[in-house]
N, C-alpha and C positions, 0 to 999 in steps of 0.2 A: 259817534251817534251818542256817548252819554254827556259828553262836555267835557271840559275841566275843571275840577273843581278848586284845585288851589298850584299853585308856583313859587318855588323857592330857586333865586336865581344866584351864585355864586360871584366873587370877585373875579373870576377870569372869566366868566362870560359864558359857562354853562347853566342852561336851565333846567329842572327836574320838574315834573308836570303831573298831577296824580288826576286820575281820571275813573268815571264811573261810580260815582255814592247814587247810593240809592236808596229812596227816604221811604218805610213803611206807607202805605197808601198814597203815590206819588206816581204817576203813569211813566212808568221807563216805554227807552225805544230801543233797549237791548236787555231786556230782564234775564236773559238766560247767559250772560254775557260777564264775567268777573273784571273787576276792576283791574287797570292798566296803569304804569309809569312811564312818561315816553320820558327822553334826552332831547335838548333841543340847544347845538352852539349857537350865541348869538352875535359870535366874531364870522361868521361867513355870510356872504353874500346874500344867499337867500336861505338861510335858515329852514330846516322843516324838523320835526316833530320824528322822531324815531323811539319805536317802540323799547324796551329794555326788559329781558327775559329774565323769569324770576325762578330763583333754583329750584331743584328738584325738593320735593321735601313739603313745601311750604305750600299749604293749604289753599290755593286760587280758588277754587270754587266759592269761596266764602269770604274773597277777597275785594272789600268793598272800604275803598281809602276815604277817609274826611279829613285832607290837611295834610299838610308834608314840612318837614323841615329837615334840615340837614345841620352837621355838625364837620369840622373843620380842627382837623389837630396838630 
C-alpha cells in the first residue's frame, strides 16, 4: 500500500526493496504500518517479493526507510 521507495540489486540477482516511506503532510494509505524491507530473487521464473523479518529490539514502529544500499565484503 505504501509502495517501494528504493531497490538495490546484487550481482547474484538478489534484490532488496525498501518500502513504507512517509513524508509529513503527504497522505499515507497505511499511516499506522511501519516500513518494510523485501527480498526478491530475480533469477526465479516468477520472482515475488518476500518481506524480511526484522530483528527483535529494533524500533520497528518508527521505521521509515528512505533508500537502501548493500555492502559486499
